[in-house]
TIFIGU-892531 format. One record per residue (C-alpha): x, y, z; residue in one letter. Coordinates in pm, whole numbers, plus 50000, padded with zeros to 5 digits. Each point is the difference from the previous one (the first is absolute). Layout:
+-------+-------+-------+------+
!     x !     y !     z ! code !
+-------+-------+-------+------+
!     X !     Y !     Z !    a !
...
+-------+-------+-------+------+
END
This chain:
+-------+-------+-------+------+
!     x !     y !     z ! code !
+-------+-------+-------+------+
! 57432 ! 21080 ! 89169 !    m !
! 50213 ! 49797 ! 50240 !    s !
! 49944 ! 50100 ! 50362 !    g !
! 49701 ! 50217 ! 49921 !    t !
! 49650 ! 49912 ! 50116 !    k !
! 49739 ! 50029 ! 49735 !    k !
! 49638 ! 49884 ! 50006 !    s !
! 49839 ! 49922 ! 49669 !    r !
! 49636 ! 49911 ! 49939 !    e !
! 49902 ! 49809 ! 49691 !    f !
! 49640 ! 50024 ! 49885 !    v !
! 49799 ! 49728 ! 49835 !    f !
! 49942 ! 50048 ! 49627 !    s !
! 49713 ! 49799 ! 49863 !    i !
! 50150 ! 50009 ! 49653 !    k !
! 50231 ! 49720 ! 50107 !    f !
! 49705 ! 49762 ! 50014 !    y !
! 49790 ! 50118 ! 49707 !    q !
! 50157 ! 49768 ! 49741 !    p !
! 49921 ! 49704 ! 50224 !    l !
! 49645 ! 50075 ! 50112 !    t !
! 49731 ! 50171 ! 49799 !    s !
! 49901 ! 50325 ! 50163 !    v !
! 49645 ! 50127 ! 49966 !    d !
! 49989 ! 50361 ! 50114 !    k !
! 49622 ! 49986 ! 50016 !    t !
! 50008 ! 49772 ! 50302 !    k !
! 49871 ! 50149 ! 50325 !    p !
! 50259 ! 50144 ! 50232 !    k !
! 50057 ! 49812 ! 50322 !    g !
! 49950 ! 50062 ! 50366 !    g !
! 50191 ! 49895 ! 50306 !    q !
! 50127 ! 49657 ! 50091 !    v !
! 49736 ! 49801 ! 50187 !    t !
! 49955 ! 49658 ! 50147 !    m !
! 49822 ! 49753 ! 49771 !    p !
! 49629 ! 49963 ! 50079 !    i !
! 49913 ! 49714 ! 50230 !    r !
! 49812 ! 49719 ! 49837 !    k !
! 49629 ! 49995 ! 50072 !    q !
! 49763 ! 49716 ! 49955 !    e !
! 49747 ! 50078 ! 49728 !    p !
! 49653 ! 50057 ! 50134 !    s !
! 49837 ! 49902 ! 49676 !    g !
! 49893 ! 50357 ! 49922 !    n !
! 50282 ! 50151 ! 49795 !    s !
! 49832 ! 50337 ! 49961 !    a !
! 49956 ! 50032 ! 50375 !    t !
! 50365 ! 49908 ! 50059 !    e !
! 50119 ! 50256 ! 49747 !    a !
! 49782 ! 50270 ! 50151 !    k !
! 50134 ! 49927 ! 50344 !    g !
! 50359 ! 50014 ! 49878 !    a !
! 49990 ! 50302 ! 49777 !    t !
! 49675 ! 50177 ! 50078 !    g !
! 49851 ! 49924 ! 49656 !    t !
! 49826 ! 49698 ! 49862 !    a !
! 50218 ! 49769 ! 49794 !    g !
! 49892 ! 49829 ! 49680 !    p !
! 49755 ! 49717 ! 50051 !    s !
! 50025 ! 49669 ! 49816 !    s !
! 49749 ! 50138 ! 49752 !    a !
! 50213 ! 50306 ! 49918 !    s !
! 50120 ! 50007 ! 49636 !    p !
! 50367 ! 49996 ! 50104 !    i !
! 49950 ! 49675 ! 50192 !    n !
! 49874 ! 49834 ! 49682 !    r !
! 50352 ! 50011 ! 49862 !    f !
! 50202 ! 49682 ! 50007 !    a !
! 50239 ! 49968 ! 50292 !    r !
! 50298 ! 50033 ! 49764 !    e !
! 49872 ! 50335 ! 49870 !    i !
! 49940 ! 50132 ! 50351 !    l !
! 50351 ! 49894 ! 50095 !    t !
! 50142 ! 50197 ! 49708 !    e !
! 49793 ! 50305 ! 50098 !    i !
! 50124 ! 49973 ! 50358 !    f !
! 50359 ! 49976 ! 49880 !    w !
! 49958 ! 50329 ! 49814 !    n !
! 49864 ! 50164 ! 50315 !    c !
! 50311 ! 49954 ! 50211 !    v !
! 50256 ! 50285 ! 50022 !    p !
! 50306 ! 49974 ! 49783 !    r !
! 50363 ! 50065 ! 50084 !    v !
! 49957 ! 50373 ! 49924 !    a !
! 49814 ! 50017 ! 50330 !    d !
! 50224 ! 49810 ! 50247 !    p !
! 49797 ! 50121 ! 50301 !    e !
! 49670 ! 49880 ! 49854 !    g !
! 50042 ! 49634 ! 50089 !    w !
! 49897 ! 49840 ! 50329 !    m !
! 49735 ! 50266 ! 50053 !    s !
! 49632 ! 49935 ! 50067 !    s !
! 49930 ! 50294 ! 49769 !    k !
! 50136 ! 49810 ! 49698 !    n !
! 49977 ! 49661 ! 49838 !    a !
! 50042 ! 49721 ! 50089 !    p !
! 49886 ! 50074 ! 50357 !    l !
! 49729 ! 50239 ! 49887 !    l !
! 49852 ! 49733 ! 49771 !    l !
! 49978 ! 49762 ! 50297 !    c !
! 49760 ! 50242 ! 50167 !    r !
! 49744 ! 50014 ! 49720 !    v !
! 49827 ! 49664 ! 50038 !    c !
! 50071 ! 49641 ! 50097 !    s !
! 50023 ! 49873 ! 49640 !    s !
! 50254 ! 50265 ! 49908 !    w !
! 50192 ! 49929 ! 50320 !    r !
! 50016 ! 49633 ! 49909 !    s !
! 50132 ! 50075 ! 49650 !    i !
! 50259 ! 50250 ! 50125 !    v !
! 50134 ! 49772 ! 50274 !    l !
! 50025 ! 49716 ! 49748 !    d !
! 50192 ! 50205 ! 49738 !    t !
! 50374 ! 49982 ! 50087 !    p !
! 50122 ! 50263 ! 49757 !    r !
! 49802 ! 50269 ! 50182 !    l !
! 50228 ! 49945 ! 50302 !    w !
! 50344 ! 49987 ! 49838 !    t !
! 50095 ! 50359 ! 50092 !    t !
! 50081 ! 50106 ! 50355 !    v !
! 50054 ! 50373 ! 50046 !    s !
! 50065 ! 50148 ! 50345 !    i !
! 50067 ! 50367 ! 50075 !    t !
! 50088 ! 50103 ! 50355 !    i !
! 50107 ! 50359 ! 50061 !    r !
! 49821 ! 50074 ! 50328 !    n !
! 49939 ! 49720 ! 50250 !    l !
! 49720 ! 50194 ! 50173 !    k !
! 49813 ! 50053 ! 49675 !    r !
! 50094 ! 49702 ! 49782 !    d !
! 49865 ! 49665 ! 50123 !    p !
! 50265 ! 49750 ! 50095 !    q !
! 49963 ! 49713 ! 49758 !    v !
! 50110 ! 49692 ! 50187 !    g !
! 50114 ! 49650 ! 49921 !    r !
! 49652 ! 49845 ! 49993 !    q !
! 49859 ! 50263 ! 49764 !    a !
! 50283 ! 49970 ! 49746 !    i !
! 50005 ! 49621 ! 50018 !    n !
! 49624 ! 49983 ! 49944 !    s !
! 50035 ! 50220 ! 49694 !    w !
! 50287 ! 49793 ! 49858 !    l !
! 49823 ! 49670 ! 50066 !    e !
! 49724 ! 50112 ! 49765 !    r !
! 50257 ! 50048 ! 49721 !    s !
! 50090 ! 49630 ! 50028 !    r !
! 50308 ! 49926 ! 49789 !    n !
! 49990 ! 50292 ! 49755 !    l !
! 50296 ! 50243 ! 49956 !    p !
! 49993 ! 50297 ! 50239 !    l !
! 50047 ! 50376 ! 49980 !    e !
! 50106 ! 50144 ! 50338 !    l !
! 50022 ! 50368 ! 50089 !    y !
! 50104 ! 50147 ! 50334 !    l !
! 50039 ! 50371 ! 50075 !    i !
! 50116 ! 50026 ! 50359 !    y !
! 50115 ! 50323 ! 50163 !    g !
! 49827 ! 50076 ! 50331 !    p !
! 50128 ! 50292 ! 50201 !    r !
! 50229 ! 49918 ! 50290 !    g !
! 50158 ! 49657 ! 49972 !    f !
! 49932 ! 49776 ! 50304 !    t !
! 50031 ! 49633 ! 50087 !    r !
! 49623 ! 49956 ! 49951 !    t !
! 50019 ! 50143 ! 49650 !    k !
! 50302 ! 49783 ! 49926 !    s !
! 49799 ! 49693 ! 50105 !    d !
! 49717 ! 50100 ! 49767 !    l !
! 50241 ! 50042 ! 49710 !    l !
! 50165 ! 49668 ! 50082 !    g !
! 49662 ! 49826 ! 50004 !    t !
! 49905 ! 50131 ! 49658 !    i !
! 50339 ! 49921 ! 49845 !    l !
! 50014 ! 49650 ! 50149 !    s !
! 49666 ! 49917 ! 49834 !    i !
! 50124 ! 50141 ! 49671 !    f !
! 50322 ! 49797 ! 50026 !    y !
! 49807 ! 49677 ! 50067 !    s !
! 49830 ! 50039 ! 49661 !    h !
! 50313 ! 50084 ! 49799 !    s !
! 49949 ! 49695 ! 49779 !    c !
! 49691 ! 50178 ! 49860 !    r !
! 50144 ! 50352 ! 49970 !    w !
! 49956 ! 50156 ! 49659 !    q !
! 50019 ! 50376 ! 50067 !    h !
! 50116 ! 50142 ! 50334 !    v !
! 50025 ! 50363 ! 50107 !    f !
! 50130 ! 50097 ! 50347 !    l !
! 50036 ! 50362 ! 50111 !    q !
! 50126 ! 50000 ! 50358 !    i !
! 50113 ! 50299 ! 50204 !    q !
! 50225 ! 49903 ! 50288 !    l !
! 50266 ! 50177 ! 50209 !    p !
! 50268 ! 49781 ! 49847 !    d !
! 50025 ! 49689 ! 49786 !    a !
! 50119 ! 49784 ! 50290 !    q !
! 49639 ! 49946 ! 50106 !    t !
! 49920 ! 49850 ! 49660 !    l !
! 50121 ! 49660 ! 49891 !    s !
! 49908 ! 49739 ! 49743 !    f !
! 50028 ! 49623 ! 50015 !    p !
! 50114 ! 49812 ! 49694 !    q !
! 49689 ! 49989 ! 49781 !    l !
! 49894 ! 49747 ! 49741 !    d !
! 49803 ! 50206 ! 49747 !    a !
! 49962 ! 49791 ! 49682 !    p !
! 49712 ! 50215 ! 49864 !    l !
! 50138 ! 50344 ! 50090 !    l !
! 50002 ! 50250 ! 49713 !    q !
! 50044 ! 50335 ! 50179 !    s !
! 50128 ! 50099 ! 50343 !    f !
! 50026 ! 50351 ! 50144 !    m !
! 50147 ! 50096 ! 50337 !    l !
! 49988 ! 50372 ! 50076 !    l !
! 50031 ! 50198 ! 50317 !    g !
! 50175 ! 50264 ! 50205 !    t !
! 50347 ! 49900 ! 50107 !    w !
! 50288 ! 50166 ! 50185 !    d !
! 50251 ! 49893 ! 49739 !    e !
! 50315 ! 50053 ! 50206 !    d !
! 49884 ! 49766 ! 50278 !    e !
! 49858 ! 49727 ! 49781 !    d !
! 50149 ! 49661 ! 49946 !    e !
! 49901 ! 49924 ! 49640 !    p !
! 49745 ! 49722 ! 49975 !    l !
! 50086 ! 49721 ! 49756 !    p !
! 49744 ! 49890 ! 49746 !    l !
! 49785 ! 49739 ! 50179 !    p !
! 49897 ! 49779 ! 49710 !    f !
! 50135 ! 49648 ! 49982 !    s !
! 49784 ! 49925 ! 49698 !    n !
! 49831 ! 50256 ! 49774 !    s !
! 50029 ! 49876 ! 49640 !    p !
! 49733 ! 50238 ! 49864 !    h !
! 50106 ! 50326 ! 50168 !    l !
! 50003 ! 50283 ! 49746 !    k !
! 49947 ! 50319 ! 50202 !    q !
! 50193 ! 50084 ! 50315 !    l !
! 50020 ! 50311 ! 50221 !    h !
! 50258 ! 49960 ! 50277 !    w !
! 50124 ! 50276 ! 50237 !    p !
! 50348 ! 49855 ! 50050 !    f !
! 50297 ! 49938 ! 49772 !    p !
! 49992 ! 49686 ! 49787 !    i !
! 50301 ! 49800 ! 49895 !    d !
! 49869 ! 49828 ! 49689 !    v !
! 50274 ! 49735 ! 49965 !    p !
! 49954 ! 49908 ! 50370 !    a !
! 49632 ! 49919 ! 49950 !    n !
! 49992 ! 49727 ! 49733 !    p !
! 49667 ! 49865 ! 50131 !    h !
! 49838 ! 50309 ! 49846 !    i !
! 49946 ! 49952 ! 49627 !    h !
! 50154 ! 50335 ! 49901 !    w !
! 49969 ! 49911 ! 49633 !    s !
! 49622 ! 50051 ! 50021 !    q !
! 49985 ! 50312 ! 50223 !    i !
! 49822 ! 50282 ! 49815 !    t !
! 49939 ! 50264 ! 50271 !    n !
! 50248 ! 50079 ! 50276 !    l !
! 50013 ! 50272 ! 50267 !    r !
! 50293 ! 50014 ! 50243 !    i !
! 49978 ! 50292 ! 50238 !    s !
! 50333 ! 50009 ! 50183 !    s !
! 50356 ! 49880 ! 50020 !    g !
! 50077 ! 49940 ! 49633 !    m !
! 50325 ! 50119 ! 49846 !    t !
! 50054 ! 50103 ! 49640 !    y !
! 50170 ! 49668 ! 49933 !    f !
! 49734 ! 49779 ! 50161 !    t !
! 49723 ! 50192 ! 49818 !    a !
! 50175 ! 49935 ! 49670 !    l !
! 50032 ! 49633 ! 50095 !    e !
! 49623 ! 49983 ! 50048 !    v !
! 49940 ! 50137 ! 49649 !    i !
! 50258 ! 49761 ! 49854 !    r !
! 49864 ! 49689 ! 50174 !    l !
! 49628 ! 50069 ! 49942 !    c !
! 49953 ! 49964 ! 49622 !    p !
! 49620 ! 50052 ! 50018 !    k !
! 50008 ! 50300 ! 50233 !    l !
! 49755 ! 50264 ! 49874 !    e !
! 49969 ! 50237 ! 50298 !    n !
! 50284 ! 50076 ! 50241 !    f !
! 49970 ! 50253 ! 50284 !    d !
! 50304 ! 50021 ! 50226 !    v !
! 50160 ! 50226 ! 50260 !    d !
! 50369 ! 49985 ! 49921 !    v !
! 50327 ! 50154 ! 50120 !    a !
! 50373 ! 49948 ! 49979 !    t !
! 50133 ! 49732 ! 50230 !    a !
! 50150 ! 50270 ! 50226 !    y !
! 49672 ! 50186 ! 50047 !    h !
! 49811 ! 49671 ! 50040 !    a !
! 50229 ! 49915 ! 50292 !    g !
! 50139 ! 49693 ! 49824 !    i !
! 50365 ! 49902 ! 50010 !    d !
! 50048 ! 49911 ! 49636 !    s !
! 50218 ! 50099 ! 49707 !    d !
! 49723 ! 49933 ! 49745 !    d !
! 49982 ! 50370 ! 49911 !    d !
! 50351 ! 49985 ! 49860 !    s !
! 49869 ! 49764 ! 49729 !    r !
! 49767 ! 50268 ! 49860 !    l !
! 49912 ! 50089 ! 49736 !    p !
! 49969 ! 49637 ! 49899 !    l !
! 50161 ! 49867 ! 49686 !    n !
! 49820 ! 49841 ! 49827 !    p !
! 49698 ! 50220 ! 50066 !    i !
! 49690 ! 49831 ! 50144 !    v !
! 49729 ! 49987 ! 49734 !    e !
! 49637 ! 49912 ! 50064 !    s !
! 49749 ! 49962 ! 49718 !    r !
! 49710 ! 49933 ! 50238 !    s !
! 50024 ! 50294 ! 50242 !    l !
! 49732 ! 50258 ! 49921 !    r !
! 49965 ! 50199 ! 50323 !    a !
! 50301 ! 50095 ! 50214 !    l !
! 50009 ! 50217 ! 50312 !    k !
! 50320 ! 50091 ! 50178 !    f !
! 49998 ! 50180 ! 50335 !    l !
! 50366 ! 50093 ! 50049 !    v !
! 50195 ! 50164 ! 50280 !    f !
! 50308 ! 50119 ! 49815 !    d !
! 50149 ! 50032 ! 49651 !    d !
! 49852 ! 49716 ! 49794 !    c !
! 50187 ! 50062 ! 49675 !    s !
! 50191 ! 49669 ! 50027 !    s !
! 49668 ! 49817 ! 50041 !    l !
! 49841 ! 50164 ! 49696 !    l !
! 50316 ! 49944 ! 49795 !    n !
! 49972 ! 49625 ! 50066 !    s !
! 49657 ! 49953 ! 49841 !    l !
! 49839 ! 49961 ! 49660 !    t !
! 49618 ! 49978 ! 49998 !    l !
! 49858 ! 50002 ! 49646 !    p !
! 49640 ! 49921 ! 50110 !    e !
! 49977 ! 50250 ! 50284 !    m !
! 49677 ! 50204 ! 49997 !    k !
! 49984 ! 50144 ! 50352 !    d !
! 50303 ! 50144 ! 50180 !    f !
! 50023 ! 50172 ! 50338 !    t !
! 50314 ! 50143 ! 50156 !    l !
! 49953 ! 50142 ! 50350 !    e !
! 50275 ! 50129 ! 50224 !    v !
! 49990 ! 49996 ! 50380 !    f !
! 50277 ! 50210 ! 50158 !    i !
! 50052 ! 50046 ! 50374 !    m !
! 50241 ! 50210 ! 50206 !    d !
! 50190 ! 49877 ! 50305 !    e !
! 49695 ! 50060 ! 50218 !    m !
! 49782 ! 49775 ! 49783 !    g !
! 49800 ! 50285 ! 49846 !    d !
! 49913 ! 50016 ! 49632 !    n !
! 50199 ! 50265 ! 49813 !    v !
! 49979 ! 50156 ! 49652 !    p !
! 50196 ! 49839 ! 49720 !    r !
! 50242 ! 50167 ! 49762 !    q !
! 50034 ! 49856 ! 49651 !    m !
! 50275 ! 49747 ! 49936 !    l !
! 50104 ! 50033 ! 49633 !    p !
! 50126 ! 49636 ! 49979 !    p !
! 49659 ! 49876 ! 50116 !    e !
! 49819 ! 50211 ! 49740 !    h !
! 50228 ! 49872 ! 49724 !    q !
! 49956 ! 49643 ! 50123 !    a !
! 49623 ! 50034 ! 49971 !    f !
! 50026 ! 50131 ! 49644 !    l !
! 50245 ! 49721 ! 49923 !    g !
! 49756 ! 49739 ! 50129 !    l !
! 49729 ! 50135 ! 49767 !    l !
! 50231 ! 50013 ! 49699 !    t !
! 50150 ! 49658 ! 50061 !    r !
! 49661 ! 49839 ! 50057 !    s !
! 49814 ! 50165 ! 49713 !    g !
! 49684 ! 49966 ! 50211 !    c !
! 49675 ! 50191 ! 49952 !    q !
! 49874 ! 50124 ! 50336 !    l !
! 49634 ! 50045 ! 50091 !    d !
! 50061 ! 50135 ! 50351 !    r !
! 50290 ! 50185 ! 50163 !    l !
! 50048 ! 50134 ! 50353 !    k !
! 50304 ! 50193 ! 50114 !    l !
! 49977 ! 50055 ! 50374 !    g !
! 50235 ! 50227 ! 50195 !    h !
! 50277 ! 49939 ! 49746 !    c !
! 50113 ! 50361 ! 50005 !    g !
! 50014 ! 50018 ! 49619 !    f !
! 50017 ! 50360 ! 49879 !    t !
! 49755 ! 50142 ! 49749 !    s !
! 50236 ! 49951 ! 49700 !    p !
! 50077 ! 49646 ! 50119 !    a !
! 49629 ! 49915 ! 50027 !    v !
! 49939 ! 50142 ! 49654 !    l !
! 50279 ! 49788 ! 49858 !    e !
! 49828 ! 49694 ! 50145 !    c !
! 49661 ! 50101 ! 49858 !    l !
! 50148 ! 50046 ! 49653 !    e !
! 50143 ! 49648 ! 49996 !    h !
! 49853 ! 49773 ! 49735 !    k !
! 49894 ! 49744 ! 50262 !    s !
! 49751 ! 50251 ! 50143 !    l !
! 49811 ! 50068 ! 49677 !    e !
! 49734 ! 49751 ! 50114 !    t !
! 49975 ! 50121 ! 50360 !    i !
! 49644 ! 50020 ! 50133 !    q !
! 50056 ! 50083 ! 50368 !    a !
! 50279 ! 50225 ! 50130 !    l !
! 50080 ! 50087 ! 50363 !    t !
! 50267 ! 50241 ! 50119 !    i !
! 49997 ! 50009 ! 50380 !    a !
! 50208 ! 50129 ! 50289 !    n !
! 49992 ! 49948 ! 50375 !    l !
! 50082 ! 50368 ! 50045 !    y !
! 49899 ! 50302 ! 49800 !    n !
! 50301 ! 49994 ! 49769 !    q !
! 49890 ! 50229 ! 49722 !    r !
! 50173 ! 49832 ! 49709 !    i !
! 49758 ! 50013 ! 49706 !    l !
! 50033 ! 50330 ! 49817 !    k !
! 49851 ! 50152 ! 49686 !    d !
! 50209 ! 49789 ! 49761 !    d !
! 49819 ! 49680 ! 50104 !    v !
! 49649 ! 50148 ! 49981 !    f !
! 50065 ! 50178 ! 49668 !    i !
! 50107 ! 49672 ! 49841 !    r !
! 49700 ! 49817 ! 50148 !    l !
! 49761 ! 50264 ! 49864 !    t !
! 49832 ! 49914 ! 49670 !    m !
! 50166 ! 50194 ! 49716 !    p !
! 49806 ! 50300 ! 49871 !    s !
! 49980 ! 49845 ! 49655 !    s !
! 50048 ! 49646 ! 49866 !    p !
! 50196 ! 49811 ! 49882 !    p !
! 50252 ! 50097 ! 50269 !    s !
! 50114 ! 49701 ! 50207 !    r !
! 49796 ! 49941 ! 50315 !    v !
! 50194 ! 49892 ! 50306 !    l !
! 49839 ! 49697 ! 50168 !    l !
! 49701 ! 49977 ! 49762 !    p !
! 49843 ! 49705 ! 50187 !    k !
! 50004 ! 50171 ! 50340 !    l !
! 49664 ! 49979 ! 50180 !    t !
! 50089 ! 50004 ! 50373 !    h !
! 50236 ! 50256 ! 50152 !    l !
! 50121 ! 50048 ! 50359 !    t !
! 50223 ! 50272 ! 50147 !    f !
! 50083 ! 49996 ! 50371 !    e !
! 50198 ! 50279 ! 50167 !    l !
! 50206 ! 50072 ! 49690 !    c !
! 49848 ! 50305 ! 49824 !    l !
! 50228 ! 50294 ! 49920 !    a !
! 49847 ! 50137 ! 49676 !    a !
! 49886 ! 50354 ! 49939 !    s !
! 49631 ! 50085 ! 50044 !    p !
! 49779 ! 49835 ! 49737 !    g !
! 50257 ! 49753 ! 49863 !    a !
! 49840 ! 49697 ! 50166 !    l !
! 49646 ! 50123 ! 49923 !    g !
! 50072 ! 50056 ! 49630 !    r !
! 50146 ! 49654 ! 49969 !    m !
! 49700 ! 49837 ! 50168 !    v !
! 49755 ! 50211 ! 49799 !    h !
! 50167 ! 49907 ! 49670 !    s !
! 50001 ! 49629 ! 50079 !    r !
! 49634 ! 50012 ! 50090 !    r !
! 49871 ! 50211 ! 49710 !    f !
! 50256 ! 49984 ! 49713 !    s !
! 50089 ! 49633 ! 49988 !    w !
! 49796 ! 49887 ! 49697 !    k !
! 50172 ! 50211 ! 49735 !    e !
! 50335 ! 49861 ! 50108 !    h !
! 49892 ! 49636 ! 49998 !    g !
! 50075 ! 49974 ! 50370 !    a !
! 49809 ! 49861 ! 50298 !    e !
! 49790 ! 50225 ! 50222 !    q !
! 50121 ! 50065 ! 50354 !    l !
! 49757 ! 49819 ! 50231 !    k !
! 50137 ! 50054 ! 50349 !    s !
! 50225 ! 50246 ! 50179 !    l !
! 50133 ! 49982 ! 50355 !    s !
! 50200 ! 50286 ! 50149 !    v !
! 50146 ! 50042 ! 50347 !    v !
! 50121 ! 50356 ! 50035 !    g !
! 49861 ! 50351 ! 50001 !    k !
! 49876 ! 50115 ! 49658 !    l !
! 50026 ! 50348 ! 49858 !    k !
! 49669 ! 50173 ! 49922 !    e !
! 50061 ! 49983 ! 49624 !    e !
! 50053 ! 49623 ! 50022 !    d !
! 49693 ! 49949 ! 50217 !    s !
! 49777 ! 50187 ! 49754 !    n !
! 50113 ! 49797 ! 49699 !    l !
! 49983 ! 49670 ! 50186 !    i !
! 49647 ! 50086 ! 50120 !    s !
! 49890 ! 50025 ! 49636 !    k !
! 50143 ! 49652 ! 49936 !    a !
! 49820 ! 49866 ! 50306 !    i !
! 49673 ! 50146 ! 49869 !    s !
! 50064 ! 49802 ! 49683 !    d !
! 50029 ! 49676 ! 50197 !    g !
! 50366 ! 49984 ! 50106 !    l !
! 50036 ! 49791 ! 50315 !    n !
! 50218 ! 50219 ! 50219 !    a !
! 50136 ! 49990 ! 50355 !    s !
! 50173 ! 50316 ! 50125 !    i !
! 50159 ! 50015 ! 50346 !    e !
! 50221 ! 50273 ! 50141 !    e !
! 50205 ! 49747 ! 50195 !    g !
! 50115 ! 49980 ! 50360 !    d !
! 50211 ! 50292 ! 50114 !    s !
! 50225 ! 49751 ! 50181 !    d !
! 50101 ! 49862 ! 49662 !    q !
! 50149 ! 50331 ! 49894 !    y !
! 50372 ! 49957 ! 50026 !    g !
! 50297 ! 50228 ! 49946 !    p !
! 49936 ! 50022 ! 49626 !    n !
! 49665 ! 50177 ! 50043 !    d !
! 50090 ! 50326 ! 49832 !    s !
! 49927 ! 50166 ! 49669 !    d !
! 50368 ! 50005 ! 49916 !    d !
! 50043 ! 49627 ! 49978 !    n !
! 50318 ! 49877 ! 50170 !    s !
! 50044 ! 49755 ! 49713 !    d !
! 50094 ! 50283 ! 49766 !    d !
! 50361 ! 49883 ! 50010 !    d !
! 49888 ! 49689 ! 49811 !    f !
! 49799 ! 50176 ! 49728 !    d !
! 50281 ! 49971 ! 49751 !    d !
! 50039 ! 49627 ! 50051 !    f !
+-------+-------+-------+------+
END
């Protein structure tokens, strides 16, 4: 990658926060960011005030709901506010707590005097002409009402056309956030800037911080990596950081208690292995990783791979590698007996910086099988993305003992490399009569993207059998199917019958621009079929 410009955008995944904050999907969805409502002196007629604010009469003091004790009303109000699943729902007059302030004076008094209703600040700015500019006074007023309680802060900032005025707005918001770092508990920042030089962090004292996410769009070849800004964060467990991390060089981070880690650039195979070795409680690790040469790092660490002794983690359950070259030495350095979710995605570019199709590397395929055998793990989810594995190679993976428990399988390509032939779909089809062995008996979710090369009807028969013939084989019923690629008529007809039975299916033909040089019926991977 050295010397090549590449822009990457990382998108917020709410799953990162679900273990920390209860998510109620029944909560109302939010509106736009607005300024907090100005305080008004009560006129003594709460119903009149509510009608003037919302157009409808609010509950009078004689209303049944106002007969509840203040503590009960407070609990009801707390269950009215949006949850983290709706990050744009906060700070909107259409939602609690601001909406509750507009009902009547008694409710307004309770809401303003309940700090926990004000502990989340969520600001989304994508269009400065449409989205109100939340300023210093508005945010400070909101935070003052939270008093000394721990805070959850969310900022999604990506207005079109970066200017000095927009930079000042971003700086204002961040400076307020920084001034309250001693109360940070969960922080999410998604910031789109021309380059990382316009973004900086002071040293932050964050004694309550449990999760921190920094995501954005960066021009990676012009960035100066930002160091971790925390001088004190003894409770940090979840971290998403878009720059390389040298674990031994950051002793102020309690790596022994990190459970979730995402590093989105600049890591080498060796430094990624060091993270796994030095984080004994790590459960989820998502990392973009390359050899030191392709990462543009002057280091001889790659010569030490594969490691001996092998790095073993008995805590790691979900692992995602995005690699840029042969990762066999990385896979050969790991043993992961508790792994349940594994993703291997390959990102290959030519000299012009364009994505290109990938041919299979036999050592990488064997290293993956070796990892499964050595670990003795039982996978629930597997994704192979743009790996270039041939149809026989994929089938060899699917027949591995570690995949007997697989529930979700994804085979995906960036280009229309037609790699999956009849052999894969025949083996995935329920046998005509039991007790023949069923391949992947627990499979319920299946995804194929730009990889179909089977004869007409092969995919459809497999889907049909897993939807209608699963019981007699003691298997699980296929619940969802996602396909990117043009289906044959025979496949479409059979899949339509499964959809009529309740199969959740998404079928897309795919973008013609994604069709690369391997888009032909005579698959160019034929030379590898005997592998």
